[in-house]
C-alpha positions in Angstrom: -89.9 -91.9 -27.5 -88.6 -90.0 -30.1 -85.1 -88.8 -31.5 -85.2 -85.9 -34.2 -81.9 -85.4 -36.4 -79.9 -87.6 -34.8 -76.6 -88.7 -36.3 -76.1 -92.5 -36.9 -72.8 -92.7 -34.8 -74.1 -91.0 -31.8 -76.6 -93.7 -31.5 -74.3 -96.9 -32.7 -71.5 -96.2 -30.4 -72.9 -96.6 -27.6 -75.0 -99.1 -28.6 -71.6 -101.2 -29.8 -70.4 -100.1 -26.4 -73.1 -102.4 -24.6 -74.2 -105.0 -27.2 -71.4 -107.5 -26.6 -72.9 -108.8 -23.4 -76.3 -109.5 -25.6 -77.6 -112.8 -25.9 -79.5 -114.0 -28.6 -81.2 -116.9 -26.9 -82.2 -116.6 -23.4 -85.3 -117.5 -21.1 -86.3 -114.0 -20.9 -87.2 -112.4 -24.8 -86.3 -108.9 -23.1 -82.8 -109.7 -22.8 -81.9 -109.8 -26.2 -83.1 -106.2 -26.5 -81.0 -102.8 -25.2 -82.9 -100.1 -23.2 -82.8 -96.7 -25.0 -83.5 -93.8 -22.3 -83.5 -90.1 -22.2 -83.0 -88.0 -19.3 -80.6 -84.7 -17.9 -79.7 -84.1 -21.9 -78.2 -87.3 -22.5 -79.1 -90.7 -24.5 -78.3 -93.8 -22.3 -78.4 -97.5 -23.7 -78.0 -100.0 -21.3 -77.8 -103.7 -21.9 -78.0 -106.8 -19.3 -77.4 -110.5 -18.6 -78.1 -110.4 -15.5 -74.9 -111.1 -14.0 -73.3 -107.9 -15.8 -75.0 -104.4 -16.7 -73.5 -102.0 -19.2 -74.4 -98.1 -20.0 -73.0 -96.0 -21.9 -74.3 -92.6 -23.1 -74.4 -89.9 -25.8 -75.3 -85.9 -25.5 -78.8 -85.9 -26.5 -80.9 -82.7 -25.2 -83.9 -84.1 -24.6 -87.3 -82.8 -23.3 -89.4 -85.4 -20.8 -87.3 -88.5 -19.8 -88.4 -91.3 -22.2 -87.3 -94.9 -22.3 -88.1 -98.0 -24.5 -86.7 -101.3 -25.1 -85.7 -102.5 -28.5 -83.3 -105.6 -30.3 -80.1 -104.9 -29.5 -78.9 -107.2 -32.7 -81.2 -105.8 -35.6 -80.6 -102.2 -34.5 -76.9 -102.7 -34.6 -77.0 -104.2 -38.0 -79.4 -101.8 -39.0 -77.1 -98.7 -38.0 -74.3 -100.5 -39.3 -75.8 -100.9 -42.9 -76.6 -97.6 -43.5 -74.3 -94.7 -44.7 -72.1 -93.3 -42.1 -73.0 -89.6 -42.6 -76.6 -90.8 -41.9 -79.0 -88.7 -39.7 -81.8 -90.3 -38.1 -85.6 -89.9 -36.9 -87.0 -92.3 -34.7 -90.4 -92.9 -33.1 -91.3 -95.5 -30.6 -94.7 -95.5 -30.1 -97.0 -98.5 -28.9 -94.8 -101.6 -29.8 -93.2 -100.6 -32.6 -90.5 -98.7 -33.3 -89.9 -96.7 -36.4 -86.4 -95.8 -37.9 -86.4 -93.4 -40.9 -82.7 -92.7 -42.8 -83.3 -90.7 -46.2 -85.4 -92.3 -48.1 -85.3 -95.7 -45.7 -87.9 -96.6 -42.9 -87.7 -99.8 -40.6 -90.0 -100.9 -38.0 -88.9 -102.8 -35.2 -90.6 -105.0 -32.2 -90.1 -103.3 -29.1 -91.2 -104.2 -25.3 -91.8 -102.0 -22.3 -88.9 -100.1 -20.5 -90.7 -100.9 -16.9 -90.3 -104.7 -17.7 -86.3 -104.1 -18.0 -84.6 -106.0 -15.5 -81.9 -103.6 -14.4 -79.0 -104.4 -11.6 -79.2 -102.4 -8.8 -76.0 -100.7 -7.2 -75.4 -101.7 -3.7 -75.1 -98.7 -1.3 -71.9 -100.8 0.8 -69.0 -99.5 -0.7 -66.0 -100.6 0.3 -62.7 -99.5 -2.0 -62.3 -97.0 -4.6 -59.2 -96.6 -6.9 -58.5 -94.9 -10.1 -55.6 -95.9 -12.6 -55.5 -95.2 -16.6 -57.4 -96.9 -19.0 -54.1 -98.2 -20.5 -52.7 -100.0 -17.5 -55.5 -101.7 -16.5 -56.2 -103.2 -19.5 -52.7 -104.1 -19.8 -53.2 -105.9 -16.2 -56.2 -107.7 -17.5 -54.2 -109.0 -21.0 -51.2 -110.2 -19.0 -53.2 -112.5 -16.8 -56.8 -113.4 -18.7 -55.2 -115.9 -21.0 -54.9 -117.8 -18.0 -58.5 -118.5 -16.8 -60.5 -121.5 -16.9 -63.6 -122.4 -19.2 -66.5 -123.7 -17.7 -64.5 -125.6 -15.1 -66.4 -127.1 -12.0 -64.5 -125.2 -9.9 -66.4 -122.2 -10.6 -64.3 -119.7 -8.7 -61.8 -120.3 -11.0 -63.4 -119.5 -14.3 -62.7 -115.6 -13.5 -60.0 -113.5 -12.2 -59.1 -112.2 -8.6 -58.4 -108.8 -8.4 -56.5 -107.8 -5.2 -56.2 -104.1 -4.3 -53.2 -104.2 -1.7 -50.5 -101.2 0.0 -49.9 -99.5 -3.3 -50.4 -102.1 -5.9 -53.2 -103.8 -7.8 -52.9 -107.3 -8.5 -54.9 -109.6 -11.1 -54.6 -113.4 -10.9 -56.0 -116.4 -12.9 -55.3 -120.0 -13.2 -57.0 -123.1 -14.8 -55.2 -125.5 -12.5 -52.5 -126.0 -14.8 -51.1 -122.8 -15.1 -50.9 -119.7 -13.2 -50.7 -116.0 -13.8 -49.7 -113.1 -11.6 -49.0 -109.4 -12.6 -49.2 -106.7 -10.4 -49.1 -102.6 -11.4 -48.7 -99.8 -8.7 -51.9 -97.8 -7.9 -51.7 -94.6 -5.7 -53.7 -94.9 -2.2 -53.8 -97.4 0.5 -56.3 -99.8 0.7 -57.5 -102.6 3.1 -56.8 -105.4 0.9 -60.1 -106.2 -0.9 -60.4 -109.2 -3.1 -62.8 -110.0 -5.6 -63.5 -112.6 -8.4 -64.6 -110.9 -11.7 -66.3 -113.5 -13.9 -64.6 -114.4 -17.0 -67.1 -112.6 -19.2 -66.8 -109.5 -17.2 -62.7 -109.3 -18.1 -63.2 -109.9 -21.2 -65.4 -107.2 -22.1 -63.6 -104.9 -20.1 -60.8 -105.9 -22.6 -63.0 -104.5 -25.3 -64.1 -101.5 -23.9 -61.1 -100.3 -22.2 -58.9 -98.0 -24.3 -55.1 -98.1 -24.8 -55.2 -94.0 -23.0 -54.2 -91.8 -20.1 -57.9 -91.2 -19.3 -59.0 -92.5 -15.9 -61.0 -95.2 -15.0 -62.4 -95.6 -11.5 -63.2 -99.1 -9.6 -65.8 -99.0 -7.2 -65.4 -102.5 -5.0 -68.7 -103.2 -3.5 -70.0 -106.1 -1.2 -71.0 -108.2 -4.1 -70.5 -106.2 -7.2 -67.3 -104.3 -8.9 -68.4 -101.1 -10.8 -65.9 -99.6 -13.4 -66.3 -96.4 -14.6 -64.3 -94.9 -17.7 -64.9 -92.1 -20.6 -68.8 -92.5 -21.0 -69.0 -96.5 -20.1 -70.4 -97.6 -16.6 -69.8 -101.3 -16.2 -71.8 -103.0 -13.3 -71.0 -107.0 -12.4 -71.7 -109.2 -9.8 -68.7 -111.1 -8.5 -68.0 -114.4 -8.2 -69.0 -116.1 -4.7 -65.9 -118.1 -4.2 -62.6 -118.5 -2.4 -59.5 -118.7 -4.5 -56.9 -120.6 -4.0 -53.6 -119.2 -2.2 -51.7 -118.1 -5.2 -48.5 -116.8 -3.3 -48.1 -121.3 -2.5 -48.5 -121.9 -6.3 -45.7 -119.7 -7.4 -41.7 -121.4 -6.8 -39.0 -120.3 -5.1 -35.3 -121.0 -5.4 -35.2 -122.3 -8.8 -31.6 -122.2 -9.7 -31.5 -123.4 -13.4 -32.5 -120.6 -14.8 -32.1 -118.6 -18.8 -33.1 -115.6 -20.4 -34.3 -115.6 -23.8 -35.4 -113.4 -26.6 -39.1 -113.5 -26.4 -39.6 -113.4 -29.9 -37.0 -115.8 -31.5 -38.8 -118.1 -28.2 -42.1 -117.6 -29.5 -41.8 -118.4 -33.2 -39.3 -121.6 -32.6 -42.5 -122.8 -30.5 -44.8 -121.8 -33.3 -42.6 -123.7 -35.4 -42.2 -126.6 -33.6 -46.0 -127.2 -32.6 -47.1 -127.8 -36.0 -45.8 -131.1 -35.5 -47.1 -131.8 -31.8 -49.7 -133.9 -31.0 -52.6 -132.5 -31.8 -54.4 -134.2 -28.5 -51.9 -133.9 -26.0 -50.0 -130.7 -27.8 -46.5 -132.0 -25.6 -43.4 -130.3 -26.3 -40.2 -131.6 -24.7 -37.8 -128.5 -23.0 -34.3 -130.5 -23.1 -31.8 -127.9 -21.1 -27.8 -128.6 -21.5 -24.8 -126.5 -21.2 -25.1 -123.7 -24.1 -28.0 -124.9 -25.3 -31.7 -125.5 -25.4 -33.8 -128.2 -27.3 -37.6 -127.6 -28.3 -38.7 -131.1 -29.5 -42.4 -131.9 -30.7 -43.5 -135.3 -31.8 -47.0 -137.0 -33.1 -48.7 -140.1 -33.4 -47.7 -139.9 -37.2 -43.9 -140.1 -36.2 -43.3 -136.8 -36.9 -40.6 -134.9 -35.6 -39.9 -131.1 -35.0 -36.2 -130.5 -33.6 -35.2 -126.7 -32.8 -32.1 -125.7 -30.7 -31.1 -122.3 -29.2 -28.1 -121.0 -27.8 -28.2 -119.8 -24.4 -25.8 -118.8 -21.6 -26.1 -122.1 -19.0 -23.8 -123.9 -17.5 -25.7 -126.0 -14.5 -27.2 -129.4 -14.7 -29.1 -130.8 -17.7 -32.6 -130.9 -17.3 -35.4 -132.7 -19.5 -38.9 -131.9 -19.1 -42.3 -131.7 -20.4 -44.9 -128.9 -21.3 -48.3 -128.4 -22.6 -47.1 -126.2 -25.4 -50.2 -123.9 -25.8 -49.3 -122.7 -22.1 -46.2 -121.7 -23.4 -47.3 -119.8 -26.3 -49.8 -118.0 -24.5 -47.8 -116.3 -22.3 -45.4 -115.3 -24.8 -48.1 -114.0 -27.1 -49.2 -111.7 -24.2 -46.3 -110.3 -22.9 -44.9 -107.4 -24.7 -41.3 -107.6 -23.6 -38.1 -107.5 -25.1 -36.7 -111.0 -23.1 -38.1 -113.3 -20.8 -36.6 -115.9 -18.0 -37.2 -119.2 -17.9 -36.1 -120.8 -14.3 -36.4 -124.7 -13.5 -36.0 -127.0 -10.3 -35.8 -130.8 -11.5 -38.3 -132.4 -14.1 -41.2 -132.5 -11.7 -41.6 -129.1 -11.1 -43.3 -126.2 -12.3 -41.5 -123.8 -14.6 -41.4 -120.0 -13.7 -41.3 -117.3 -16.0 -40.5 -113.9 -15.6 -39.3 -110.7 -16.9 -36.0 -110.1 -16.2 -35.2 -107.0 -13.9 -39.1 -106.9 -12.5 -41.2 -108.5 -10.1 -44.3 -106.9 -11.5 -44.7 -110.7 -13.5 -45.2 -114.1 -12.9 -46.3 -117.1 -14.3 -46.2 -120.7 -13.5 -46.4 -123.5 -15.6 -46.7 -127.3 -14.6 -44.9 -130.0 -16.3 -46.3 -132.6 -18.1 -45.2 -136.6 -18.9 -44.4 -137.1 -22.5 
């Protein structure tokens, strides 16, 4: 493979888009590499971890199809270290790749492109929908923090996507809290449900931009494909049955208060400084016109914050993991939030006043 007089950024940008999924240590050495391909007047850069595959391209005239694989991290680090205006000459022959930039020269090991494991794209397409990148990015961000990490219930280590009549819904839960969000999408869908792996969700969050340019989602039998800008991401889906989230979301809670999100977040952040480092408990004490936030720790230290609220109902003393409350307040971008409670043993419901497109459920804890 030869790349003559290619700019540093023309290669670095697609490389950065795909290299996030490359793992340094893997049973297959070739998975630490990226696949570079010249075809159709473009240079394609592909990375895979066998569960997910990302391909990014840049326009680059080529005379004939050529391909090679090279260490992703080393090539990326080299390109980053070169001056921005650098022009590269790359020559890959045999088992070596030579990268020249000005008076600098680097020799990298390569592996044959024919040995690179690619994820085949399924032909059984179930549904396709298109929406702005900004909207999908916001949907993922408002839900992803509630995903489980390394839970034995593997289907919780991901996010459920549901395409319903005119809407796309996202749900995540770790068994202690649940986040649900929905956005309007043009079209009628046959309600396909897929569970995206955690790594796929986090990678999409990095790649999607705060722009109105479209992203197309293709739902296949065992895969989901996302196409946007110069990127194509294909991911296997988690094979499992997601819990019935509608049964978890409480209805009919009568003890409701509306608070300024930023003020509540700052209050909880201060109180969290003196919370128990292991259990992270916080007492939420609701009384007419007042809301108290109380944290204590094993050193007998205490934080006691009081907020004025428009509330005239029965008093309530309930405990939560303060991290679960901080997470939702940090990931919402609204001015106000509504907290609704039942009794001291019931889950709390966090919503946005005047909107029905977001719900967050958090279970209580004994303090």
